N, CA, C and O atoms as CSV, one atom per row, in Angstrom:
chain,resi,resn,atom,element,x,y,z
A,1,MET,N,N,9.131,-265.424,-50.550
A,1,MET,CA,C,8.708,-264.163,-49.927
A,1,MET,C,C,8.606,-264.394,-48.413
A,1,MET,O,O,8.044,-265.387,-47.951
A,2,SER,N,N,9.181,-263.419,-47.644
A,2,SER,CA,C,9.223,-263.527,-46.217
A,2,SER,C,C,7.766,-263.382,-45.632
A,2,SER,O,O,6.851,-262.826,-46.239
A,3,ALA,N,N,7.665,-263.919,-44.447
A,3,ALA,CA,C,6.372,-263.764,-43.721
A,3,ALA,C,C,6.019,-262.349,-43.478
A,3,ALA,O,O,4.868,-261.938,-43.627
A,4,GLU,N,N,7.047,-261.570,-43.090
A,4,GLU,CA,C,6.845,-260.154,-42.710
A,4,GLU,C,C,6.344,-259.442,-43.953
A,4,GLU,O,O,5.416,-258.641,-43.847
A,5,ARG,N,N,6.909,-259.693,-45.126
A,5,ARG,CA,C,6.547,-259.023,-46.326
A,5,ARG,C,C,5.058,-259.429,-46.745
A,5,ARG,O,O,4.259,-258.608,-47.195
A,6,LYS,N,N,4.789,-260.694,-46.562
A,6,LYS,CA,C,3.415,-261.088,-46.859
A,6,LYS,C,C,2.434,-260.488,-45.946
A,6,LYS,O,O,1.336,-260.158,-46.396
A,7,ASN,N,N,2.721,-260.313,-44.710
A,7,ASN,CA,C,1.821,-259.695,-43.757
A,7,ASN,C,C,1.583,-258.257,-44.112
A,7,ASN,O,O,0.454,-257.771,-44.046
A,8,LYS,N,N,2.700,-257.530,-44.510
A,8,LYS,CA,C,2.567,-256.136,-44.930
A,8,LYS,C,C,1.683,-256.028,-46.168
A,8,LYS,O,O,0.797,-255.173,-46.181
A,9,LEU,N,N,1.868,-256.844,-47.213
A,9,LEU,CA,C,1.076,-256.839,-48.387
A,9,LEU,C,C,-0.325,-257.155,-48.078
A,9,LEU,O,O,-1.227,-256.573,-48.679
A,10,SER,N,N,-0.566,-258.043,-47.176
A,10,SER,CA,C,-1.951,-258.368,-46.764
A,10,SER,C,C,-2.615,-257.207,-46.143
A,10,SER,O,O,-3.761,-256.887,-46.461
A,11,GLU,N,N,-1.905,-256.555,-45.244
A,11,GLU,CA,C,-2.413,-255.341,-44.546
A,11,GLU,C,C,-2.794,-254.251,-45.578
A,11,GLU,O,O,-3.826,-253.588,-45.480
A,12,VAL,N,N,-1.881,-254.112,-46.579
A,12,VAL,CA,C,-2.165,-253.053,-47.582
A,12,VAL,C,C,-3.438,-253.435,-48.368
A,12,VAL,O,O,-4.302,-252.578,-48.551
A,13,MET,N,N,-3.573,-254.598,-48.806
A,13,MET,CA,C,-4.762,-254.988,-49.625
A,13,MET,C,C,-6.043,-254.892,-48.745
A,13,MET,O,O,-7.071,-254.405,-49.214
A,14,LEU,N,N,-5.981,-255.333,-47.537
A,14,LEU,CA,C,-7.219,-255.184,-46.667
A,14,LEU,C,C,-7.585,-253.741,-46.530
A,14,LEU,O,O,-8.743,-253.364,-46.705
A,15,LEU,N,N,-6.623,-252.941,-46.223
A,15,LEU,CA,C,-6.885,-251.487,-46.078
A,15,LEU,C,C,-7.406,-250.878,-47.377
A,15,LEU,O,O,-8.333,-250.068,-47.342
A,16,ALA,N,N,-6.815,-251.259,-48.557
A,16,ALA,CA,C,-7.272,-250.734,-49.775
A,16,ALA,C,C,-8.755,-251.055,-50.070
A,16,ALA,O,O,-9.554,-250.224,-50.502
A,17,TRP,N,N,-9.049,-252.389,-49.784
A,17,TRP,CA,C,-10.404,-252.790,-50.040
A,17,TRP,C,C,-11.397,-252.048,-49.070
A,17,TRP,O,O,-12.531,-251.733,-49.430
A,18,GLN,N,N,-10.934,-251.811,-47.917
A,18,GLN,CA,C,-11.748,-251.011,-46.959
A,18,GLN,C,C,-12.061,-249.554,-47.457
A,18,GLN,O,O,-13.139,-249.001,-47.240
A,19,PHE,N,N,-11.046,-249.000,-48.126
A,19,PHE,CA,C,-11.162,-247.651,-48.695
A,19,PHE,C,C,-12.177,-247.658,-49.876
A,19,PHE,O,O,-12.998,-246.756,-50.045
A,20,VAL,N,N,-12.056,-248.707,-50.648
A,20,VAL,CA,C,-12.940,-248.958,-51.811
A,20,VAL,C,C,-14.426,-249.028,-51.386
A,20,VAL,O,O,-15.302,-248.331,-51.899
A,21,LYS,N,N,-14.635,-249.956,-50.374
A,21,LYS,CA,C,-16.026,-250.187,-49.958
A,21,LYS,C,C,-16.577,-249.045,-49.092
A,21,LYS,O,O,-17.742,-248.684,-49.258
A,22,ARG,N,N,-15.812,-248.477,-48.199
A,22,ARG,CA,C,-16.419,-247.499,-47.271
A,22,ARG,C,C,-16.306,-246.067,-47.755
A,22,ARG,O,O,-17.129,-245.234,-47.374
A,23,ASN,N,N,-15.321,-245.749,-48.578
A,23,ASN,CA,C,-15.047,-244.348,-49.002
A,23,ASN,C,C,-15.311,-244.135,-50.433
A,23,ASN,O,O,-15.265,-242.996,-50.896
A,24,GLY,N,N,-15.600,-245.216,-51.206
A,24,GLY,CA,C,-15.851,-245.052,-52.604
A,24,GLY,C,C,-14.724,-244.667,-53.537
A,24,GLY,O,O,-14.952,-244.178,-54.643
A,25,LEU,N,N,-13.425,-244.909,-53.048
A,25,LEU,CA,C,-12.304,-244.672,-53.835
A,25,LEU,C,C,-12.057,-245.708,-54.921
A,25,LEU,O,O,-12.487,-246.848,-54.749
A,26,ASN,N,N,-11.392,-245.388,-56.031
A,26,ASN,CA,C,-11.101,-246.442,-57.022
A,26,ASN,C,C,-9.953,-247.203,-56.392
A,26,ASN,O,O,-9.382,-246.794,-55.381
A,27,MET,N,N,-9.626,-248.344,-57.031
A,27,MET,CA,C,-8.622,-249.265,-56.422
A,27,MET,C,C,-7.226,-248.603,-56.450
A,27,MET,O,O,-6.425,-248.778,-55.532
A,28,ALA,N,N,-6.945,-247.807,-57.575
A,28,ALA,CA,C,-5.575,-247.238,-57.688
A,28,ALA,C,C,-5.380,-246.255,-56.529
A,28,ALA,O,O,-4.377,-246.309,-55.817
A,29,GLU,N,N,-6.356,-245.358,-56.353
A,29,GLU,CA,C,-6.224,-244.359,-55.183
A,29,GLU,C,C,-6.273,-245.030,-53.847
A,29,GLU,O,O,-5.602,-244.600,-52.908
A,30,ALA,N,N,-7.067,-246.095,-53.738
A,30,ALA,CA,C,-7.151,-246.809,-52.496
A,30,ALA,C,C,-5.745,-247.483,-52.128
A,30,ALA,O,O,-5.326,-247.453,-50.970
A,31,LEU,N,N,-5.104,-248.034,-53.074
A,31,LEU,CA,C,-3.785,-248.656,-52.898
A,31,LEU,C,C,-2.745,-247.627,-52.525
A,31,LEU,O,O,-1.909,-247.875,-51.655
A,32,LYS,N,N,-2.785,-246.418,-53.201
A,32,LYS,CA,C,-1.808,-245.387,-52.835
A,32,LYS,C,C,-2.045,-244.994,-51.304
A,32,LYS,O,O,-1.090,-244.931,-50.530
A,33,ARG,N,N,-3.226,-244.759,-50.940
A,33,ARG,CA,C,-3.508,-244.349,-49.561
A,33,ARG,C,C,-3.171,-245.445,-48.563
A,33,ARG,O,O,-2.732,-245.180,-47.444
A,34,ALA,N,N,-3.387,-246.688,-48.998
A,34,ALA,CA,C,-3.089,-247.796,-48.043
A,34,ALA,C,C,-1.618,-247.897,-47.874
A,34,ALA,O,O,-1.198,-248.084,-46.732
A,35,TRP,N,N,-0.767,-247.798,-48.875
A,35,TRP,CA,C,0.627,-247.870,-48.763
A,35,TRP,C,C,1.153,-246.693,-47.896
A,35,TRP,O,O,2.035,-246.899,-47.062
A,36,VAL,N,N,0.649,-245.536,-48.075
A,36,VAL,CA,C,1.086,-244.358,-47.281
A,36,VAL,C,C,0.717,-244.677,-45.724
A,36,VAL,O,O,1.516,-244.416,-44.824
A,37,ASN,N,N,-0.458,-245.216,-45.501
A,37,ASN,CA,C,-0.831,-245.517,-44.103
A,37,ASN,C,C,0.066,-246.564,-43.491
A,37,ASN,O,O,0.474,-246.391,-42.342
A,38,VAL,N,N,0.419,-247.701,-44.220
A,38,VAL,CA,C,1.167,-248.752,-43.720
A,38,VAL,C,C,2.653,-248.228,-43.447
A,38,VAL,O,O,3.260,-248.517,-42.416
A,39,LYS,N,N,3.156,-247.473,-44.415
A,39,LYS,CA,C,4.542,-246.935,-44.198
A,39,LYS,C,C,4.544,-245.987,-43.025
A,39,LYS,O,O,5.470,-246.048,-42.216
A,40,LEU,N,N,3.558,-245.107,-42.878
A,40,LEU,CA,C,3.539,-244.167,-41.728
A,40,LEU,C,C,3.517,-244.915,-40.381
A,40,LEU,O,O,4.189,-244.562,-39.411
A,41,LYS,N,N,2.727,-245.929,-40.401
A,41,LYS,CA,C,2.637,-246.695,-39.114
A,41,LYS,C,C,3.967,-247.324,-38.765
A,41,LYS,O,O,4.372,-247.294,-37.603
A,42,GLY,N,N,4.658,-247.892,-39.738
A,42,GLY,CA,C,5.954,-248.436,-39.559
A,42,GLY,C,C,6.981,-247.405,-39.068
A,42,GLY,O,O,7.730,-247.674,-38.129
A,43,PHE,N,N,7.012,-246.240,-39.697
A,43,PHE,CA,C,7.869,-245.177,-39.247
A,43,PHE,C,C,7.579,-244.636,-37.934
A,43,PHE,O,O,8.503,-244.249,-37.218
A,44,MET,N,N,6.316,-244.575,-37.542
A,44,MET,CA,C,5.894,-244.073,-36.225
A,44,MET,C,C,6.316,-245.059,-35.137
A,44,MET,O,O,6.449,-244.663,-33.979
A,45,LYS,N,N,6.523,-246.292,-35.467
A,45,LYS,CA,C,6.950,-247.316,-34.499
A,45,LYS,C,C,8.395,-247.050,-34.128
A,45,LYS,O,O,8.836,-247.467,-33.056
A,46,MET,N,N,9.199,-246.320,-35.040
A,46,MET,CA,C,10.582,-246.069,-34.869
A,46,MET,C,C,10.867,-244.731,-34.167
A,46,MET,O,O,11.896,-244.585,-33.507
A,47,GLY,N,N,9.936,-243.736,-34.312
A,47,GLY,CA,C,10.222,-242.463,-33.776
A,47,GLY,C,C,9.115,-241.462,-34.121
A,47,GLY,O,O,8.009,-241.845,-34.502
A,48,ILE,N,N,9.439,-240.164,-33.977
A,48,ILE,CA,C,8.454,-239.130,-34.201
A,48,ILE,C,C,8.481,-238.785,-35.702
A,48,ILE,O,O,9.529,-238.586,-36.317
A,49,ILE,N,N,7.262,-238.729,-36.239
A,49,ILE,CA,C,7.111,-238.483,-37.690
A,49,ILE,C,C,6.104,-237.326,-37.885
A,49,ILE,O,O,5.079,-237.239,-37.209
A,50,LYS,N,N,6.453,-236.441,-38.851
A,50,LYS,CA,C,5.551,-235.333,-39.211
A,50,LYS,C,C,4.654,-235.839,-40.339
A,50,LYS,O,O,5.136,-236.394,-41.327
A,51,PHE,N,N,3.393,-235.649,-40.186
A,51,PHE,CA,C,2.384,-235.996,-41.238
A,51,PHE,C,C,1.195,-235.055,-41.215
A,51,PHE,O,O,0.974,-234.325,-40.250
A,52,TRP,N,N,0.429,-235.088,-42.307
A,52,TRP,CA,C,-0.730,-234.232,-42.541
A,52,TRP,C,C,-1.929,-235.088,-42.840
A,52,TRP,O,O,-1.845,-236.097,-43.540
A,53,PHE,N,N,-3.034,-234.669,-42.303
A,53,PHE,CA,C,-4.339,-235.380,-42.613
A,53,PHE,C,C,-5.471,-234.327,-42.600
A,53,PHE,O,O,-5.358,-233.258,-42.000
A,54,THR,N,N,-6.609,-234.707,-43.324
A,54,THR,CA,C,-7.727,-233.819,-43.285
A,54,THR,C,C,-8.629,-234.152,-42.175
A,54,THR,O,O,-9.043,-235.304,-42.046
A,55,LYS,N,N,-8.957,-233.211,-41.364
A,55,LYS,CA,C,-9.815,-233.338,-40.219
A,55,LYS,C,C,-11.290,-233.535,-40.748
A,55,LYS,O,O,-11.570,-233.296,-41.923
A,56,VAL,N,N,-12.185,-233.962,-39.869
A,56,VAL,CA,C,-13.548,-234.153,-40.143
A,56,VAL,C,C,-14.164,-232.907,-40.684
A,56,VAL,O,O,-14.991,-232.969,-41.593
A,57,ASP,N,N,-13.771,-231.732,-40.132
A,57,ASP,CA,C,-14.376,-230.467,-40.558
A,57,ASP,C,C,-13.836,-229.948,-41.850
A,57,ASP,O,O,-14.267,-228.897,-42.323
A,58,GLY,N,N,-12.866,-230.680,-42.460
A,58,GLY,CA,C,-12.367,-230.304,-43.789
A,58,GLY,C,C,-11.018,-229.542,-43.719
A,58,GLY,O,O,-10.387,-229.345,-44.757
A,59,SER,N,N,-10.595,-229.141,-42.605
A,59,SER,CA,C,-9.327,-228.437,-42.461
A,59,SER,C,C,-8.124,-229.482,-42.468
A,59,SER,O,O,-8.263,-230.656,-42.125
A,60,ILE,N,N,-7.005,-228.953,-42.870
A,60,ILE,CA,C,-5.836,-229.793,-42.851
A,60,ILE,C,C,-5.017,-229.663,-41.629
A,60,ILE,O,O,-4.738,-228.532,-41.230
A,61,ARG,N,N,-4.600,-230.715,-40.993
A,61,ARG,CA,C,-3.891,-230.680,-39.710
A,61,ARG,C,C,-2.473,-231.242,-39.934
A,61,ARG,O,O,-2.312,-232.302,-40.539
A,62,GLU,N,N,-1.482,-230.549,-39.457
A,62,GLU,CA,C,-0.087,-230.977,-39.465
A,62,GLU,C,C,0.136,-231.529,-38.062
A,62,GLU,O,O,-0.145,-230.857,-37.070
A,63,ALA,N,N,0.656,-232.786,-37.986
A,63,ALA,CA,C,0.868,-233.387,-36.651
A,63,ALA,C,C,2.214,-233.998,-36.571
A,63,ALA,O,O,2.776,-234.361,-37.604
A,64,TYR,N,N,2.781,-234.137,-35.377
A,64,TYR,CA,C,3.932,-234.883,-35.088
A,64,TYR,C,C,3.563,-235.972,-34.115
A,64,TYR,O,O,3.216,-235.730,-32.959
A,65,GLY,N,N,3.656,-237.231,-34.650
A,65,GLY,CA,C,3.139,-238.362,-33.884
A,65,GLY,C,C,4.079,-239.531,-33.849
A,65,GLY,O,O,4.978,-239.684,-34.676
A,66,THR,N,N,3.827,-240.370,-32.831
A,66,THR,CA,C,4.711,-241.557,-32.752
A,66,THR,C,C,3.878,-242.687,-32.211
A,66,THR,O,O,2.783,-242.484,-31.685
A,67,LEU,N,N,4.431,-243.924,-32.354
A,67,LEU,CA,C,3.974,-245.115,-31.762
A,67,LEU,C,C,5.063,-245.818,-31.039
A,67,LEU,O,O,4.840,-246.907,-30.511
A,68,ALA,N,N,6.281,-245.227,-30.986
A,68,ALA,CA,C,7.465,-245.866,-30.361
A,68,ALA,C,C,7.189,-245.988,-28.800
A,68,ALA,O,O,6.815,-245.040,-28.108
A,69,ASN,N,N,7.417,-247.251,-28.343
A,69,ASN,CA,C,7.123,-247.551,-26.933
A,69,ASN,C,C,7.968,-246.598,-25.991
A,69,ASN,O,O,7.482,-246.146,-24.954
A,70,TYR,N,N,9.250,-246.318,-26.403
A,70,TYR,CA,C,10.005,-245.491,-25.550
A,70,TYR,C,C,9.628,-244.014,-25.471
A,70,TYR,O,O,10.099,-243.282,-24.600
A,71,LEU,N,N,8.825,-243.621,-26.339
A,71,LEU,CA,C,8.330,-242.179,-26.408
A,71,LEU,C,C,6.851,-242.009,-25.956
A,71,LEU,O,O,6.368,-240.877,-25.919
A,72,THR,N,N,6.201,-242.982,-25.650
A,72,THR,CA,C,4.757,-242.918,-25.301
A,72,THR,C,C,4.591,-243.380,-23.811
A,72,THR,O,O,5.316,-244.241,-23.313
A,73,PRO,N,N,3.601,-242.753,-23.150
A,73,PRO,CA,C,3.378,-243.165,-21.732
A,73,PRO,C,C,2.713,-244.587,-21.688
A,73,PRO,O,O,2.143,-245.102,-22.650
A,74,GLN,N,N,2.849,-245.120,-20.526
A,74,GLN,CA,C,2.236,-246.471,-20.259
A,74,GLN,C,C,0.790,-246.337,-20.371
A,74,GLN,O,O,0.246,-245.354,-19.867
A,75,THR,N,N,0.092,-247.251,-21.000
A,75,THR,CA,C,-1.362,-247.230,-21.177
A,75,THR,C,C,-1.998,-248.316,-20.421
A,75,THR,O,O,-1.449,-249.410,-20.288
A,76,LYS,N,N,-3.182,-248.023,-19.910
A,76,LYS,CA,C,-3.982,-249.100,-19.219
A,76,LYS,C,C,-4.930,-249.714,-20.232
A,76,LYS,O,O,-5.263,-249.070,-21.226
A,77,GLY,N,N,-5.364,-250.916,-20.011
A,77,GLY,CA,C,-6.342,-251.543,-20.857
A,77,GLY,C,C,-7.652,-250.779,-20.821
A,77,GLY,O,O,-8.006,-250.123,-19.840
A,78,THR,N,N,-8.342,-250.894,-21.920
A,78,THR,CA,C,-9.729,-250.206,-21.946
A,78,THR,C,C,-10.688,-251.255,-22.469
A,78,THR,O,O,-10.326,-252.249,-23.099
A,79,SER,N,N,-11.986,-250.943,-22.145
A,79,SER,CA,C,-12.978,-251.830,-22.603
A,79,SER,C,C,-13.544,-251.362,-23.985
A,79,SER,O,O,-14.478,-251.963,-24.517
A,80,ARG,N,N,-12.968,-250.309,-24.527
A,80,ARG,CA,C,-13.376,-249.770,-25.767
A,80,ARG,C,C,-13.042,-250.661,-26.896
A,80,ARG,O,O,-11.928,-251.182,-26.934
A,81,LYS,N,N,-13.910,-250.877,-27.812
A,81,LYS,CA,C,-13.700,-251.671,-29.003
A,81,LYS,C,C,-12.793,-250.884,-30.013
A,81,LYS,O,O,-13.015,-249.692,-30.223
A,82,THR,N,N,-11.765,-251.556,-30.642
A,82,THR,CA,C,-10.914,-250.909,-31.579
A,82,THR,C,C,-11.663,-250.607,-32.924
A,82,THR,O,O,-12.511,-251.386,-33.359
A,83,ASN,N,N,-11.335,-249.505,-33.532
A,83,ASN,CA,C,-11.989,-249.058,-34.779
A,83,ASN,C,C,-10.865,-249.114,-35.822
A,83,ASN,O,O,-9.846,-248.427,-35.765
A,84,ASP,N,N,-11.171,-250.043,-36.824
A,84,ASP,CA,C,-10.174,-250.275,-37.889
A,84,ASP,C,C,-10.035,-249.123,-38.871
A,84,ASP,O,O,-9.086,-249.097,-39.655
A,85,THR,N,N,-10.985,-248.145,-38.844
A,85,THR,CA,C,-10.920,-247.101,-39.796
A,85,THR,C,C,-10.056,-245.896,-39.180
A,85,THR,O,O,-9.783,-244.917,-39.876
A,86,LEU,N,N,-9.667,-246.001,-37.938
A,86,LEU,CA,C,-8.876,-244.992,-37.332
A,86,LEU,C,C,-7.412,-245.363,-37.061
A,86,LEU,O,O,-7.116,-246.516,-36.750
A,87,GLN,N,N,-6.521,-244.419,-37.174
A,87,GLN,CA,C,-5.095,-244.614,-36.748
A,87,GLN,C,C,-4.920,-243.816,-35.477
A,87,GLN,O,O,-5.108,-242.600,-35.433
A,88,VAL,N,N,-4.556,-244.547,-34.455
A,88,VAL,CA,C,-4.322,-243.908,-33.176
A,88,VAL,C,C,-2.815,-243.602,-33.158
A,88,VAL,O,O,-2.007,-244.364,-33.689
A,89,TYR,N,N,-2.451,-242.447,-32.521
A,89,TYR,CA,C,-0.980,-242.116,-32.400
A,89,TYR,C,C,-0.838,-241.191,-31.169
A,89,TYR,O,O,-1.825,-240.635,-30.687
A,90,TYR,N,N,0.377,-241.041,-30.684
A,90,TYR,CA,C,0.718,-240.229,-29.613
A,90,TYR,C,C,1.172,-238.950,-30.164
A,90,TYR,O,O,2.197,-238.916,-30.846
A,91,ASP,N,N,0.440,-237.824,-29.905
A,91,ASP,CA,C,0.791,-236.509,-30.398
A,91,ASP,C,C,1.992,-235.952,-29.543
A,91,ASP,O,O,1.865,-235.732,-28.338
A,92,ALA,N,N,3.117,-235.745,-30.204
A,92,ALA,CA,C,4.311,-235.324,-29.568
A,92,ALA,C,C,4.232,-233.823,-29.073
A,92,ALA,O,O,4.912,-233.437,-28.122
A,93,GLU,N,N,3.428,-233.057,-29.718
A,93,GLU,CA,C,3.260,-231.663,-29.377
A,93,GLU,C,C,2.282,-231.490,-28.232
A,93,GLU,O,O,2.573,-230.723,-27.315
A,94,LYS,N,N,1.171,-232.139,-28.233
A,94,LYS,CA,C,0.140,-231.971,-27.294
A,94,LYS,C,C,0.311,-232.992,-26.094
A,94,LYS,O,O,-0.357,-232.841,-25.072
A,95,CYS,N,N,1.181,-233.995,-26.225
A,95,CYS,CA,C,1.404,-234.991,-25.219
A,95,CYS,C,C,0.120,-235.706,-24.836
A,95,CYS,O,O,-0.151,-235.931,-23.656
A,96,GLU,N,N,-0.704,-236.075,-25.888
A,96,GLU,CA,C,-1.886,-236.820,-25.682
A,96,GLU,C,C,-2.050,-237.806,-26.808
A,96,GLU,O,O,-1.456,-237.654,-27.875
A,97,TRP,N,N,-2.917,-238.895,-26.551
A,97,TRP,CA,C,-3.279,-239.841,-27.523
A,97,TRP,C,C,-4.326,-239.152,-28.488
A,97,TRP,O,O,-5.279,-238.523,-28.029
A,98,ARG,N,N,-4.119,-239.290,-29.776
A,98,ARG,CA,C,-5.043,-238.706,-30.731
A,98,ARG,C,C,-5.337,-239.740,-31.863
A,98,ARG,O,O,-4.707,-240.797,-31.904
A,99,SER,N,N,-6.243,-239.447,-32.728
A,99,SER,CA,C,-6.497,-240.349,-33.843
A,99,SER,C,C,-7.049,-239.619,-35.093
A,99,SER,O,O,-7.599,-238.524,-34.974
A,100,PHE,N,N,-6.911,-240.184,-36.202
A,100,PHE,CA,C,-7.447,-239.623,-37.443
A,100,PHE,C,C,-8.008,-240.786,-38.325
A,100,PHE,O,O,-7.629,-241.944,-38.148
A,101,LYS,N,N,-8.891,-240.456,-39.247
A,101,LYS,CA,C,-9.315,-241.507,-40.235
A,101,LYS,C,C,-8.264,-241.830,-41.158
A,101,LYS,O,O,-7.666,-240.932,-41.751
A,102,LYS,N,N,-7.977,-243.121,-41.334
A,102,LYS,CA,C,-6.924,-243.600,-42.239
A,102,LYS,C,C,-7.141,-243.094,-43.663
A,102,LYS,O,O,-6.174,-242.837,-44.379
A,103,ALA,N,N,-8.360,-242.954,-44.068
A,103,ALA,CA,C,-8.674,-242.544,-45.416
A,103,ALA,C,C,-8.370,-241.074,-45.654
A,103,ALA,O,O,-8.306,-240.626,-46.799
A,104,ASN,N,N,-8.178,-240.306,-44.549
A,104,ASN,CA,C,-7.924,-238.855,-44.638
A,104,ASN,C,C,-6.450,-238.468,-44.548
A,104,ASN,O,O,-6.117,-237.283,-44.590
A,105,LEU,N,N,-5.577,-239.444,-44.428
A,105,LEU,CA,C,-4.131,-239.205,-44.463
A,105,LEU,C,C,-3.686,-238.631,-45.829
A,105,LEU,O,O,-3.995,-239.177,-46.888
A,106,ILE,N,N,-2.961,-237.530,-45.755
A,106,ILE,CA,C,-2.482,-236.914,-46.994
A,106,ILE,C,C,-1.116,-237.315,-47.293
A,106,ILE,O,O,-0.881,-237.894,-48.353
A,107,LYS,N,N,-0.186,-237.058,-46.450
A,107,LYS,CA,C,1.237,-237.452,-46.631
A,107,LYS,C,C,2.026,-237.387,-45.300
A,107,LYS,O,O,1.526,-236.927,-44.274
A,108,TYR,N,N,3.286,-237.873,-45.371
A,108,TYR,CA,C,4.166,-237.765,-44.265
A,108,TYR,C,C,5.476,-237.306,-44.647
A,108,TYR,O,O,5.780,-237.317,-45.840
A,109,SER,N,N,6.368,-236.861,-43.683
A,109,SER,CA,C,7.720,-236.473,-44.020
A,109,SER,C,C,8.658,-236.993,-43.002
A,109,SER,O,O,8.420,-236.892,-41.798
A,110,LEU,N,N,9.692,-237.533,-43.464
A,110,LEU,CA,C,10.747,-238.150,-42.524
A,110,LEU,C,C,11.626,-237.033,-42.028
A,110,LEU,O,O,12.222,-237.213,-40.966
A,111,SER,N,N,11.765,-235.953,-42.650
A,111,SER,CA,C,12.637,-234.875,-42.239
A,111,SER,C,C,11.795,-233.659,-41.840
A,111,SER,O,O,10.893,-233.273,-42.585
A,112,TYR,N,N,12.089,-233.002,-40.594
A,112,TYR,CA,C,11.423,-231.898,-40.236
A,112,TYR,C,C,12.261,-230.940,-39.472
A,112,TYR,O,O,11.780,-229.878,-39.077
């Protein structure tokens, strides 16, 4: 098994256990959500992706986001501590950095 594949599987399992412990999901649902999160992150590194997540107020938001270096502005370092429960992304519509709770991701679409 390649090192890249092992790293991806490790990331999925760590995220799934985080969902079980913090959000009270069963392991099957946690693994599904973890895989969706890991795949979305990989696709966002390649370009702009359409995805949906549940906002904290309960409404569903449709977003177009990316993590591709050639599509995002240069960032300065920050003294802020990273939060493992959030996925940060660059919103292509609002041209701002945004975030959502990883446990609230619903789905993504490669075609839009």
